[in-house]
N, C-alpha and C positions, 0 to 999 in steps of 0.2 A: 838437960838442955844440950842441943847438938847444933853445931854450926854447919850449914848447908849452903850450897849455891842454887839460886833460883832465878827464873826469868820474871821480872817484876814490871807491871804496867803502872806508871805514874800519872799518865793523862790520856783520856780516851783518844784513839786515833793516832797515837805515837808508837815508835817502836818499843819493844820490850828491853829492859836493861838487866844484864846478868849482875846480880848482887849477892853478897854474902849475908845470910839471915840466920837468926836463931830460932830453932824449932823446939818447942817445949816437948817434955816427955809425955808419953801416953797416960791418960787418966783412967778411971774405972770404966771398964767396957770398951776401951780403945786399944789400938795396936799402932806401932810404928812399922812402916814398910820402906825398906831401901829399894828405890825403883831400879828397874832394868830397861824399861821402855815406857814411853808415853806417846800416844798419837795426837795429832792436830785435828780437831773437829771444827767444822765450820761454826759451831756454837761458840767455840772459844773466840773466833774471830769476830763474831756478831757482838759478843760481850765486850771485847776489846775495842771495837769500833763505837761503843756506846749505844748500840741498838736497843738494848734492854735495860739500860741504866746499871746500877750497882755501885758497890763501895770501892773506893780507891785510897791508897795504892792496893793492888791485888796481884796474886799469883793465880793464873788460870790453869787449865789442863785437867781433864777428867777421864781420860781413857788410858789406864796405866796398868802395868804388871810389875811385880817385883817379889822380894822375899821379906817375910816378916823379920824384923830385927829386934823388936821389943814388944812386950804385952803389959797392959795395965791390969789393975786388980779386977777379979772376976772373970778374966777371959781364960776359958779352959779348952775351948774347941780348937784353938790355934797355938802354935809355938814357934819360937825363932827358927828360921830356916824354911818354914812352909812357904811354897810358891803360890802366889794369889793374884787374882785380877781384882783391881780396885775400881769400883763404881761410884757414881754421885748419888745413887739411891740409898737414902738413910732411913730405913723404916723404923717406926717407933715400936711396932708389933702389938700396939694396943687400940689404936684409933679404928673407926668403923671401916675405913678403906683397907687398912693392914689386915684386919681380921676377916675380911671377905675376899682376900686374895689380889688386892690391888696396891701393893706397897709402893709403886712408883708414884702414886698420888697420895702418899701419907699426909694427912692434914694436921699432924701434930708437930710440925717442924718449929724448932725454936732457934733463935739467934745463936750461932756458935761463939764460944768464948775465943780469946785471942790465942792462936797457936803459933804465929810467926811475928818476930820483932826485927826490925831493920837495925842498921848500925847506929842510928840516932836514938834508938830506944822507942821508936814509934811502931804501932801495930800495923800488920800487913794482913789483908784478907786472903784466907785460904779459900778461893772462890769455888762455888758449886760443891760445897762440902769436901773438896779434895785439895786444891792448889798443887796439882801434880806436874807443872812445869818446874820441877825441882828434884833434887837428889833423893830426898826422903819426904814422906808425908806421915801425919798422924790422923787417922780416921777411926770411925766407929767400926767395931768388929763385925757389925751386921752389913757393912758396905762391901765386904770382900768375899770371894769364893775361892777355896783351895782347889788347885788344879794339879795335874801331873807335872813334875819338875822338868820333864824332858821336852815340853812344848816350847816352841820359840817365843821369847817374850814379846817380840814385836807383833806376832800374830795374836797371841793371848790378850794384848792390850786392846785390840779391836772388839773383843767381846764385851768390853765395858760400856760400849755406847753404839757404836755404828752398826754392828752385827745384830745386837739384840734389838735395837730400834727397828731396823729394817725387817728382820724376820718376824719379830712380834707384831708389827703393824699388820701383816696380813694373816698371821696364824692366830694371835690372841685378839687384837682389836677388831680385825676384819672377819674373824671366824671363818676363814676359807674352808670350804668343803671340797673334797676331791671331785674333780670334773668340772669346777667353775673356771671361768675366764677372768683374767686379771690384766689390768693396765697399770703400769708403773711410770708415773711422770717424774722424770729425773733419773739419769743413769750414773750418778755419783757414787760416793761411798755408801750412803744409806740405801739409795735405790737398788744398787747391785745386790745388797743383801735382802731387800724385799723381793727382788727377782729369785734369788736363791730359795728364800722361804716359800715362795709360790711353787717353785719346782719341787721342793722336797715334800710339801704338803699335798701334792698331786693335782695342781692346776692343769686344766686341758690345754689352754693357750696362755701365753704370757707375752704381752705386748709392751715393749719399751718405748717410751717417748722422750726425746732429748733434742737439744739444739745442735748437737755435734754428731756427725756421721761416725767419727772415730769411737765416740762413747757408745753408739748403738752397736758397733761391731764388737766391742768388749762385752756389752750386755748379752750378746748371743752366747759368748763363752761361758757366762754364768747362768744361762738357762732361758734367756728369752727366745721365744720362738719366732717373734716378728719385731721389727723395728720401724718406728715412724719419726720422721723429721718434724719437730715442732715448729720449724720455720715456715711451713706451708700455710696456705690461706685457711684451710679447714682440716688440720691434721686428724681430727676425730673422725672424719670420713674414711680416712685411710685405716684407722683402727677398726672401724665398723666392717670394712672389707676383709680385714685379717680375721675378724670374728664371725665370718659367715653372715654379715649383715645384721647382727644384734649387738647390743651394747654389752659392756662389761659387768660382771658380778661385783667386782671390787676394783676401784680405782684408788691407788695409793699415791698420794701427792708428797713426794720426798724432798721438794725444794721449798725454800722459803721465799718464793716469788708470788706476788699478788696475781700477776697474769696467769700463772699456772692454776691458782684457785679459781679464777673467774672462768676458766675454761674447763676445769676438771669434770664438771657434771655433764658436759657435752659427750663425755665417753661412757656414761652410765646407761645400763639397760634397766628394764623393769625390775623393781625391788633391789636395784643395786646399792652398794655401800661405798660412799667416798670416805677414805681414811685420811685423816689430816695429820701429817707427820712434820712436814717442813714448817719452820717458824719464821714468818716476816718480821720485820722490826716492829716495835711497839708503835701504835698509831696508824699504821697502814691498814687499809680496808679493802675487802673484796665484796662483790655483789653477786646476787643470784636471784632466780625467779622462784619463790616459794611454791607457786602453783605447780611447778614441775615435780617438785618432790611429793607434794600432796597427791597429784594425779597418778604418778608412776610408782608410788610406794617406796621411793628411794630415801636414803638417809645419809647424814654426815656424822661421822665419828671421830672424835679427837683421840689421838694416840700418843701418850707421853712415854718414851723410853720403851715402846713396844708393849706396854702393860705387862712387863715381865715380872716374874718372881724369881729373883736371881739364883737363889739356891736350888731352884727347880730347872729353870731354862738354861742357865750357862753350862752345867754339867751335860745336859742333853746336847747342846751344840758342840761342846768339846768332843763328846763321843762321836757325833757326826763327822767332825774334822778327822778324828783318829781312823775312822772308817773310810775316809776319802770321799764323803758325800757333801761335805761343806768346805768350800774353798776360802781359806784365810790367808795363806802365804801370797796368794796372788793379788790380794787387796793392797799389799804394801808396795808403794810405787817409789818411795825414797827413804833413805836412812840418813839421819843427821845427828850432829852433835848439839848439846845444849847451847853452845856459843854460836851455833848457826841457826838458831831458832827463827830469827826474823827472815832469813832467806827461805827457810822451810814454809813460813807463813806466806810469804810472797808467791812461792810456787803453788801453794794450795789455793790462793786467791785466783790464780790463772785458769783454774778449772781443769788443769791437765791431770792433776794428781788424784788418785783414788783415796789413799791415805799416806800422808807423810809421817814419819815416826822418828822421835828423838831417842837415841840409845845412850845409856849411861855406862861408864866403865870401859 
């Protein structure tokens, strides 16, 4: 048992509280990781706002990097001192989805036992299989990927969710082919990585759509060939002009806004694929005309965590970073301490940040 500091949510919609918790030792197949960095994802904020329900009290955080500090029985591929990225993807390795290459939607998830205890002896949920707004975590060994120890931890942390979700949305879920045209709705942290993924995979044109001119300028730095302001009356018309009068082969919706989903299919061309990445709050609904999809042969594809296989895709992306072909350092817009986490969340809510990162030590 180890005493750690963590940011705990007691009630939805309230600030996180820095508390001292007890973290149990890793069991069979598990490891303990002493964290060096954890990023703040909009999913953490949506959960903390009560947008998707959940168990309280809880520790959120699921984009993390650090070093293995203990291993449980049966773990022989990792050792103390190894530098790893920690993801929320916890594959069983046995279900139909895992065995057919889709571990991000493993259908054999079971309720986790208690890993965290507060000062009163009550259980605290380690949310999203991680609970990484904390100094240390205990996770399944299958949730981490070992990476070179000289990579910056704040950049590595982003590989746990935002980067793999964005790149995977176009490469894995969207099955982008070289020469196709892509529209990315939303130029935030995930959207910028969808743009990078489209560039790396050989897209002909990549059109970024956002409410902010500043974000559209940043999108160009990450590989967008055109930018369209979503505040116009019919922004899809501007996208069509950028695409020589035709619709996109892939439209990736990277924001959890119903309006974006309502409009997304307006950007599609014949046979186009809309990749659904952003997650609105539970109960919110979008609408569309099914006759359009039927007539144009277009489709809607859900993409959870970019349909990644972490042991395959994260090392590939780390290599792209080492080669200078994938931008990670530039995604980090702020570095904060754990006791500044509420300020970092407020800055993330403002929409100005690409990714704010909590650094430990």
